[in-house]
LUMTILUM-641513 format. One line per 3 residues: number of its first residue (from 1); their letters; for each residue x, y, z of C-alpha. Coordinates in Angstrom, 3 decimals. Example, Ala and Ser with C-alpha at 12.3 -4.5 7.8 and 13.67 -1.06 7.14 Angstrom:
! LUMTILUM-641513
1) as) 12.300/-4.500/7.800; 13.670/-1.060/7.140
END
This chain:
! LUMTILUM-641513
1) xxx) -41.401/-76.015/59.874; -45.035/-75.062/60.056; -46.112/-78.789/60.439
4) xxx) -43.614/-79.055/63.391; -44.702/-75.978/65.118; -48.415/-77.045/64.860
7) xxx) -47.697/-80.616/66.383; -45.789/-78.995/69.376; -48.721/-76.590/70.009
10) xxx) -51.250/-79.509/69.827; -49.261/-81.412/72.257; -48.727/-78.545/74.664
13) xxx) -52.708/-77.914/74.387; -53.255/-81.775/74.962; -50.764/-81.588/77.994
16) xxx) -52.504/-78.366/79.538; -55.882/-80.162/79.122; -54.727/-83.304/81.018
19) xxx) -53.782/-81.283/83.933; -57.081/-79.571/84.011; -58.929/-82.832/83.949
22) xxx) -56.694/-84.136/86.696; -56.810/-81.142/89.018; -55.061/-82.799/91.931
25) xxx) -54.147/-81.117/95.011; -51.866/-82.333/98.174; -53.861/-83.982/101.027
28) xxx) -56.611/-85.574/98.713; -57.248/-89.380/97.606; -57.086/-89.944/93.888
31) xxx) -57.044/-92.846/91.548; -53.889/-94.178/90.323; -52.610/-97.034/87.757
34) xxx) -49.844/-99.357/88.593; -47.282/-98.785/85.736; -44.525/-100.904/87.049
37) xxx) -43.693/-103.181/90.136; -39.679/-102.692/91.075; -38.959/-105.152/94.095
40) xxx) -40.875/-104.089/96.962; -42.116/-100.904/95.507; -45.177/-100.191/93.253
43) xxx) -44.828/-97.502/90.485; -48.189/-95.390/90.274; -49.162/-92.892/87.711
46) xxx) -51.829/-90.751/89.428; -52.012/-88.132/86.666; -49.315/-85.992/88.204
49) xxx) -46.125/-84.639/86.450; -44.174/-87.427/87.629; -45.007/-91.086/89.007
52) xxx) -44.824/-91.836/92.780; -43.841/-94.772/94.595; -45.494/-96.944/97.173
55) xxx) -44.400/-99.738/99.161; -45.939/-103.057/98.435; -46.766/-103.662/102.208
58) xxx) -49.077/-100.786/102.105; -51.299/-102.826/99.846; -51.831/-105.512/102.706
61) xxx) -52.334/-109.072/101.590; -52.599/-108.317/97.786; -49.129/-106.692/97.697
64) xxx) -47.553/-109.338/99.793; -49.043/-112.154/97.878; -48.186/-110.648/94.229
67) xxx) -51.569/-110.262/93.365; -51.058/-106.608/92.514; -50.299/-106.338/88.803
70) xxx) -49.262/-103.666/86.357; -52.425/-101.943/84.804; -54.363/-102.498/88.217
73) xxx) -56.265/-99.148/89.379; -55.761/-98.091/93.049; -56.537/-95.360/95.256
76) xxx) -53.794/-93.405/96.710; -53.288/-90.242/99.200; -51.239/-87.374/97.642
79) xxx) -49.077/-86.377/100.370; -46.940/-84.209/98.078; -47.066/-83.644/94.362
82) xxx) -43.317/-83.467/93.905; -40.358/-83.886/96.434; -36.796/-82.990/96.289
85) xxx) -35.987/-85.982/94.147; -38.677/-85.107/91.621; -41.007/-87.820/92.411
88) xxx) -44.552/-87.663/93.746; -45.076/-88.818/97.364; -48.025/-91.043/97.619
91) xxx) -49.425/-93.354/100.473; -51.845/-96.250/100.133; -52.251/-96.510/103.973
94) xxx) -53.347/-92.948/104.252; -55.655/-93.155/101.330; -57.416/-96.134/103.367
97) xxx) -57.440/-94.172/106.522; -59.012/-91.279/104.650; -61.727/-93.839/103.379
100) xxx) -62.483/-94.977/106.566; -62.950/-91.510/107.817; -65.540/-90.834/105.181
103) xxx) -67.340/-93.863/106.051; -67.162/-93.350/109.624; -68.071/-89.662/109.422
106) xxx) -71.137/-90.842/107.401; -72.277/-93.445/110.363; -71.361/-91.075/112.874
109) xxx) -73.931/-88.323/111.569; -76.481/-91.058/111.178; -75.977/-92.460/114.518
112) xxx) -75.028/-95.829/113.453; -72.689/-98.461/115.199; -69.441/-99.492/113.658
115) xxx) -67.248/-102.652/113.949; -63.848/-102.640/115.177; -61.345/-104.513/117.301
118) xxx) -59.642/-103.601/120.437; -55.702/-104.293/119.978; -53.961/-102.405/122.383
121) xxx) -54.018/-100.436/126.034; -53.208/-97.224/126.613; -53.309/-94.911/129.530
124) xxx) -56.883/-94.167/130.426; -58.114/-96.671/127.993; -57.751/-98.704/124.829
127) xxx) -57.193/-98.422/121.211; -59.615/-99.782/118.611; -59.050/-100.384/114.818
130) xxx) -62.184/-99.130/112.889; -61.055/-100.612/109.445; -57.939/-98.520/109.199
133) xxx) -58.810/-95.765/111.658; -57.560/-95.844/115.050; -60.104/-94.803/117.871
136) xxx) -59.871/-94.210/121.802; -62.044/-96.397/124.062; -62.031/-94.889/127.574
139) xxx) -61.805/-97.338/130.177; -65.367/-96.253/131.820; -67.005/-97.071/128.229
142) xxx) -65.614/-100.475/127.991; -68.562/-102.245/129.928; -71.698/-101.173/132.109
145) xxx) -69.837/-102.422/135.358; -66.141/-102.278/135.616; -64.235/-105.234/134.529
148) xxx) -60.811/-106.372/135.754; -59.709/-108.704/132.810; -60.268/-106.947/129.326
151) xxx) -58.402/-110.052/127.647; -61.383/-111.758/126.083; -62.251/-108.773/124.436
154) xxx) -58.924/-107.923/122.661; -58.766/-108.517/118.987; -62.310/-109.545/118.829
157) xxx) -64.597/-107.797/116.272; -67.695/-106.017/118.094; -69.654/-103.123/117.432
160) xxx) -68.847/-99.592/118.981; -70.697/-96.272/119.127; -68.789/-93.246/118.026
163) xxx) -69.241/-90.585/120.827; -66.570/-87.875/119.146; -65.110/-87.321/116.030
166) xxx) -62.496/-84.393/115.289; -60.608/-84.911/112.124; -58.415/-81.968/112.232
169) xxx) -56.708/-83.521/115.153; -57.346/-87.159/114.276; -59.224/-88.092/117.296
172) xxx) -62.317/-90.669/117.413; -63.719/-91.627/120.523; -65.683/-94.665/120.805
175) xxx) -67.988/-96.557/123.114; -68.889/-100.147/124.053; -70.980/-99.488/127.092
178) xxx) -73.304/-97.483/125.035; -74.110/-100.467/122.768; -74.548/-102.593/125.692
181) xxx) -76.880/-100.348/127.516; -78.959/-100.027/124.331; -78.994/-103.918/124.046
184) xxx) -79.913/-103.980/127.644; -82.607/-101.691/127.467; -84.272/-103.544/124.712
187) xxx) -83.984/-106.560/126.414; -85.378/-104.974/129.487; -88.181/-103.292/127.688
190) xxx) -89.172/-106.806/126.296; -89.160/-108.443/129.729; -91.056/-105.524/131.381
193) xxx) -93.874/-105.674/128.763; -94.480/-109.116/129.770; -94.733/-108.136/133.535
196) xxx) -97.887/-106.841/135.416; -98.570/-104.888/138.629; -99.846/-107.324/141.109
199) xxx) -98.103/-110.335/139.421; -96.627/-112.887/141.675; -93.161/-114.030/140.319
202) xxx) -90.081/-116.190/141.300; -86.917/-114.384/141.627; -83.184/-114.912/143.009
205) xxx) -81.671/-112.472/145.554; -78.726/-110.919/143.497; -77.421/-108.278/145.934
208) xxx) -78.173/-106.931/149.165; -77.945/-103.466/150.592; -78.892/-101.656/153.668
211) xxx) -81.903/-100.268/152.210; -83.369/-103.547/150.407; -82.369/-106.453/148.222
214) xxx) -82.187/-106.687/144.303; -83.826/-109.561/142.989; -83.147/-110.785/139.354
217) xxx) -86.652/-111.885/137.713; -84.989/-113.496/134.691; -82.889/-110.731/132.817
220) xxx) -84.131/-107.798/134.809; -83.588/-106.690/138.444; -86.316/-105.239/140.861
223) xxx) -85.890/-103.667/144.109; -87.264/-105.522/147.444; -87.416/-102.681/149.779
226) xxx) -86.671/-103.418/153.480; -89.972/-102.080/154.497; -91.728/-104.264/152.013
229) xxx) -90.164/-107.621/153.052; -92.212/-108.229/156.154; -94.936/-106.913/158.177
232) xxx) -92.645/-106.715/161.295; -89.629/-104.242/161.666; -86.476/-105.415/159.664
235) xxx) -83.382/-103.588/160.599; -81.256/-105.170/157.887; -82.151/-107.463/155.028
238) xxx) -79.569/-109.943/155.795; -82.010/-110.858/158.667; -84.253/-112.930/156.394
241) xxx) -82.243/-112.882/153.013; -79.221/-114.276/151.464; -77.506/-113.929/148.341
244) xxx) -78.526/-116.408/145.955; -81.736/-117.286/147.804; -84.845/-118.062/145.608
247) xxx) -87.922/-115.911/146.579; -91.463/-115.276/145.712; -92.396/-111.662/145.332
250) xxx) -95.045/-109.671/144.281; -94.874/-106.980/141.752; -95.941/-103.768/143.534
253) xxx) -95.188/-101.128/140.491; -93.486/-100.757/137.266; -91.950/-97.574/135.805
256) xxx) -92.373/-97.920/132.206; -90.029/-94.932/131.408; -87.123/-96.036/133.737
259) xxx) -87.994/-99.732/133.598; -87.577/-99.820/137.453; -89.831/-102.207/139.285
262) xxx) -90.724/-102.322/142.937; -91.240/-105.596/144.644; -92.785/-106.976/147.831
265) xxx) -92.865/-109.854/150.041; -95.144/-109.251/152.841; -97.896/-108.414/150.344
268) xxx) -98.263/-112.049/150.196; -99.126/-112.766/153.710; -102.293/-111.395/155.703
271) xxx) -102.436/-107.837/156.696; -101.990/-107.996/160.571; -103.534/-104.547/160.748
274) xxx) -107.025/-105.509/159.502; -109.464/-105.237/162.486; -106.801/-103.779/164.758
277) xxx) -109.300/-101.301/166.564; -111.255/-104.477/167.957; -108.201/-106.201/169.038
280) xxx) -106.521/-103.311/170.656; -109.102/-101.047/172.012; -108.299/-97.748/173.708
283) xxx) -107.391/-97.990/177.506; -106.350/-101.532/177.286; -103.199/-102.851/178.924
286) xxx) -101.257/-104.808/176.819; -97.369/-106.223/176.873; -94.865/-105.823/174.358
289) xxx) -91.149/-105.854/173.313; -88.911/-102.511/172.722; -87.664/-103.163/169.217
292) xxx) -86.277/-99.470/168.449; -85.613/-96.474/170.480; -85.180/-92.891/169.125
295) xxx) -84.836/-89.352/170.254; -88.664/-88.947/170.176; -89.763/-92.084/171.845
298) xxx) -89.504/-96.044/171.709; -91.366/-98.516/169.420; -93.004/-101.405/171.038
301) xxx) -93.864/-104.839/169.130; -97.139/-106.020/170.168; -97.279/-109.037/167.907
304) xxx) -95.307/-109.808/164.696; -96.164/-106.895/162.351; -97.764/-104.555/164.696
307) xxx) -95.493/-101.894/166.410; -96.818/-98.952/168.703; -94.887/-95.860/169.500
310) xxx) -94.429/-94.822/173.036; -93.782/-90.814/172.683; -91.069/-89.583/174.927
313) xxx) -94.003/-87.378/176.595; -95.964/-90.519/177.684; -93.036/-92.320/179.229
316) xxx) -92.706/-90.567/182.555; -94.790/-88.456/184.687; -91.832/-86.396/186.136
319) xxx) -88.821/-87.027/183.835; -89.682/-84.544/181.129; -86.455/-83.653/179.201
322) xxx) -84.607/-87.237/179.549; -83.608/-89.356/176.471; -85.833/-92.676/176.149
325) xxx) -82.740/-94.683/176.270; -82.394/-93.791/179.915; -85.774/-95.061/180.698
328) xxx) -86.110/-98.133/178.352; -83.777/-100.421/176.526; -83.918/-102.426/173.417
331) xxx) -85.684/-105.968/173.780; -87.069/-105.152/177.029; -90.431/-106.517/177.865
334) xxx) -92.944/-103.639/178.834; -96.427/-103.174/179.925; -98.012/-100.337/178.146
337) xxx) -101.504/-98.647/177.729; -103.328/-98.179/174.498; -103.895/-94.525/173.818
340) xxx) -104.986/-94.168/170.136; -105.538/-96.491/167.217; -105.351/-95.321/163.629
343) xxx) -105.818/-98.211/161.235; -105.781/-96.037/158.278; -102.317/-94.652/158.902
346) xxx) -101.131/-97.897/160.686; -100.193/-96.129/163.833; -100.775/-96.917/167.536
349) xxx) -99.984/-94.654/170.116; -98.990/-96.002/173.575; -98.371/-94.935/176.893
352) xxx) -95.945/-96.223/179.735; -96.578/-93.620/182.404; -100.253/-94.637/182.284
355) xxx) -99.418/-97.906/183.986; -98.328/-96.106/187.136; -100.744/-93.805/189.527
358) xxx) -100.397/-90.093/188.547; -97.808/-88.719/191.110; -99.996/-85.402/191.616
361) xxx) -102.923/-87.470/192.376; -100.962/-89.681/194.939; -99.625/-86.505/196.493
364) xxx) -103.272/-84.887/196.719; -104.380/-88.276/198.436; -101.412/-88.377/200.927
367) xxx) -101.061/-84.484/201.751; -104.487/-82.618/201.319; -104.717/-78.968/201.310
370) xxx) -103.415/-77.527/204.616; -100.831/-80.522/205.232; -97.425/-79.457/206.389
373) xxx) -94.622/-81.040/204.257; -90.835/-80.907/204.207; -88.772/-80.994/201.417
376) xxx) -85.104/-79.734/199.846; -84.678/-76.415/197.927; -84.279/-77.492/194.211
379) xxx) -84.073/-74.161/192.687; -84.466/-70.496/193.209; -86.057/-68.497/190.500
382) xxx) -87.238/-64.703/190.225; -90.769/-65.645/191.428; -90.007/-68.257/194.181
385) xxx) -88.672/-71.469/195.378; -88.948/-75.050/193.995; -89.058/-77.599/196.673
388) xxx) -88.828/-81.311/195.975; -91.358/-83.336/197.778; -92.438/-87.149/198.025
391) xxx) -93.271/-89.027/194.805; -90.489/-87.294/192.872; -92.619/-84.058/192.396
394) xxx) -91.923/-80.540/192.876; -93.888/-77.720/194.762; -93.535/-74.060/194.377
397) xxx) -93.462/-71.341/196.910; -94.192/-67.929/195.501; -92.422/-64.976/196.649
400) xxx) -95.802/-63.540/198.155; -95.910/-66.458/200.435; -92.308/-66.731/201.981
403) xxx) -93.130/-64.066/204.821; -95.983/-62.253/206.170; -93.904/-59.094/206.627
406) xxx) -91.266/-58.653/204.473; -91.110/-58.522/200.808; -90.361/-61.999/199.133
409) xxx) -87.294/-60.529/196.925; -85.666/-59.870/200.141; -86.260/-63.040/201.961
412) xxx) -85.725/-65.614/199.399; -81.972/-64.511/199.435; -81.979/-66.368/202.873
415) xxx) -82.194/-69.758/201.064; -79.872/-71.844/199.103; -80.008/-75.179/197.098
418) xxx) -80.244/-77.980/199.453; -81.839/-76.407/202.440; -84.323/-78.453/204.197
421) xxx) -87.343/-76.337/204.573; -91.059/-76.864/205.818; -94.183/-75.671/203.954
424) xxx) -97.948/-75.971/203.922; -99.808/-77.328/201.007; -102.095/-74.605/199.553
427) xxx) -103.104/-76.169/196.171; -102.979/-79.165/194.256; -103.755/-78.879/190.632
430) xxx) -103.684/-82.597/188.985; -104.361/-81.596/185.443; -101.790/-78.875/185.272
433) xxx) -99.143/-80.973/187.354; -98.927/-78.146/189.962; -98.510/-77.789/193.609
436) xxx) -98.563/-74.652/195.378; -96.983/-74.225/198.643; -96.376/-71.542/201.489
439) xxx) -93.783/-71.197/204.202; -95.162/-68.056/205.984; -98.329/-70.053/206.671
442) xxx) -96.482/-72.718/208.578; -96.314/-70.511/211.762; -100.092/-69.624/211.208
445) xxx) -101.647/-66.599/210.029; -100.848/-63.792/212.585; -104.525/-62.072/211.510
448) xxx) -106.212/-65.059/212.460; -104.378/-65.677/215.859; -104.908/-61.756/216.566
451) xxx) -108.628/-62.409/216.015; -109.106/-65.635/217.876; -107.440/-63.783/220.849
454) xxx) -109.795/-61.016/220.734; -107.167/-58.291/221.624; -107.017/-56.765/217.933
457) xxx) -110.477/-55.402/216.913; -111.671/-52.450/215.273; -112.068/-49.744/217.548
460) xxx) -109.576/-51.172/220.178; -106.378/-49.085/221.528; -103.253/-50.764/220.916
463) xxx) -99.677/-50.097/221.829; -97.423/-49.912/218.836; -93.478/-49.720/218.377
466) xxx) -92.451/-47.575/215.799; -89.999/-49.583/213.175; -89.180/-46.740/210.679
469) xxx) -89.610/-42.997/209.975; -90.119/-41.430/206.661; -91.741/-38.161/205.378
472) xxx) -95.001/-39.852/204.704; -95.524/-41.209/208.099; -94.361/-43.916/210.423
475) xxx) -94.161/-47.900/210.068; -95.189/-49.580/213.284; -95.497/-53.134/214.767
478) xxx) -98.396/-53.830/216.987; -96.686/-55.058/220.311; -96.997/-58.772/221.287
481) xxx) -98.108/-59.574/217.725; -96.725/-60.219/214.253; -98.857/-57.685/212.872
484) xxx) -97.689/-54.560/211.060; -99.188/-51.102/210.056; -98.273/-47.754/208.663
487) xxx) -99.694/-44.546/210.139; -99.994/-41.746/207.825; -98.914/-38.015/208.456
490) xxx) -102.450/-36.910/208.864; -103.242/-39.900/211.366; -100.134/-38.940/213.575
493) xxx) -102.108/-36.323/215.637; -105.093/-34.155/215.811; -103.314/-30.994/215.850
496) xxx) -101.336/-29.761/212.865; -98.056/-29.635/214.889; -98.525/-33.222/216.189
499) xxx) -98.487/-34.294/212.638; -94.652/-34.064/212.141; -93.155/-37.679/211.749
502) xxx) -89.661/-36.453/212.846; -90.986/-35.972/216.312; -90.920/-39.895/216.706
505) xxx) -88.167/-42.383/216.845; -87.361/-45.969/216.016; -88.070/-47.931/219.220
508) xxx) -90.612/-45.397/220.809; -93.940/-47.047/221.819; -97.196/-45.123/221.122
511) xxx) -100.812/-45.811/221.599; -103.309/-45.999/218.253; -106.834/-46.966/217.581
514) xxx) -107.670/-49.738/215.443; -109.347/-48.127/212.602; -109.331/-51.183/209.815
517) xxx) -108.870/-54.834/210.712; -109.402/-57.262/207.400; -108.611/-60.856/207.923
520) xxx) -109.304/-61.689/204.283; -106.959/-59.006/202.897; -104.469/-59.427/205.718
523) xxx) -104.595/-55.572/206.227; -104.651/-53.468/209.847; -104.839/-49.960/210.055
526) xxx) -104.119/-47.896/213.264; -104.284/-44.048/213.883; -103.245/-41.998/216.625
529) xxx) -105.441/-39.152/215.875; -108.767/-41.261/215.793; -107.608/-42.236/219.360
532) xxx) -107.556/-38.753/220.321; -110.676/-37.912/219.071; -112.351/-40.939/220.518
535) xxx) -111.075/-39.929/224.093; -112.109/-36.534/223.705; -115.666/-37.822/222.848
538) xxx) -115.766/-40.022/225.855; -114.531/-37.240/227.910; -117.062/-34.863/227.053
541) xxx) -119.753/-37.722/227.692; -118.472/-38.491/231.062; -117.033/-35.389/232.750
544) xxx) -119.497/-32.404/231.208; -121.107/-31.062/228.493; -121.089/-27.797/226.676
547) xxx) -124.632/-26.720/228.571; -122.817/-26.761/231.833; -120.473/-24.155/230.800
550) xxx) -117.460/-26.003/231.491; -114.607/-25.458/228.976; -113.007/-28.228/226.835
553) xxx) -109.826/-27.802/228.896; -111.321/-28.364/232.079; -112.909/-31.489/230.812
556) xxx) -109.956/-33.011/229.607; -108.139/-31.854/232.780; -110.773/-33.724/234.832
559) xxx) -110.476/-36.797/232.723; -106.683/-36.920/232.699; -106.777/-36.373/236.422
562) xxx) -109.026/-39.364/236.902; -106.928/-41.593/234.600; -103.804/-40.756/236.682
565) xxx) -105.640/-41.628/239.865; -107.065/-44.838/238.514; -103.501/-45.842/237.717
END
């Protein structure tokens, strides 16, 4: 009895120990032994309580061809330790996939490439077999450039780069493009190492764009910019190049970091700008062809490779705010004057208006100061009138030159655009392009006319007509002249009761003495008081004196009587 109990205890201990030695958990890969082969199933002992069954097809060609034998050791994936039937659920496919995941993770962490095959097309890309593991290849990662036909790439072993791995979700994202770019970069780097700046090489035009052409230099492309194709202006590369054309170019610049190569064709030709200052001295007239028109001017080709700019300010003497396209047209032959040459900046400034006479100089020669001109009112401003004159120039009549007597703000309202008027040329400033005109001067200067007649002079007695009465005095106009003056209250009479402006009325005529006559300042002053004082002095001198005993009243009475008798 004791021996039997001892044997049972030993067996239990051994069984427990075996379970500890084979601490197998679900979701792991373990090694098992093929204990039997039944039809299309292999019975495998994985150290569990019970054996598991695995389909022979999961062993691939080994199971299909019958090479799998009893006693062989295989790796299987433990899905469940025991199912409802009391059997272990094992999988060879999942074990292989798990094995692939481990290997792929190691390569992913190391940044190494993996080999796989594209075997199916799905939405947004393709599926790739990575030795048992299925990965996703986005369409954008297939090639460097988009390709239409992926057929030649299907089921062909090729390298891939793992971009992303998510074991929990079972997702793997790979890229073929990254591998190609690395390979291309290595190839480009090797080619670039053999090239030098300034080297002349042969190439083939691969592609043409608006800004230039890409030239294949034998495995690497270089950019031939449109400005480096020829010394002359090239509007589009297709003017001188075609796809597939063989060209000889010079390497201008190489960027070792980006492997970008800049090429040039014009550098192989002689520079037309050498000695340009001697060829086109300042002030010389030359003929050229308009090649391009912009908002700020027009470019004129003087010879192949040499262009100058006519700035909009140098196109016309009179048309200041006109677009260059309304003056010149493309391909037009024009005569221009060289204004400035800058060989360093490769710039030539040209002038179109300099080929014509300055219209202000022509006007000055034709209409000297003092001439009477006729023109149309072009514009009214707060400071005067602009008059259109011969030669497509304008002259200005200032408010102060509209009328001798009335304020300019009042007179200007009598004029409208389009009115034909006459004016006198007062000044012509050629440098500032200004012409000063006067309209009041056309009828002559009333001060000059009065001075020449001799009637108006200082000390003379004149007859005035009252034109306005106010508290400070009266405004008068000298009869038979265009001269006006203002008599202040203090000059209205000798006595205080006579110094009342209200005793005068508009239209009334009064005599006054000229106290001021300034032709230069155009100012005339008259005074009734000064006339009375002068008459008194004259009467005293003529008809008596204080020594004779005669009173002032007697003297003035005699003078007045004598004046009446004379009349």
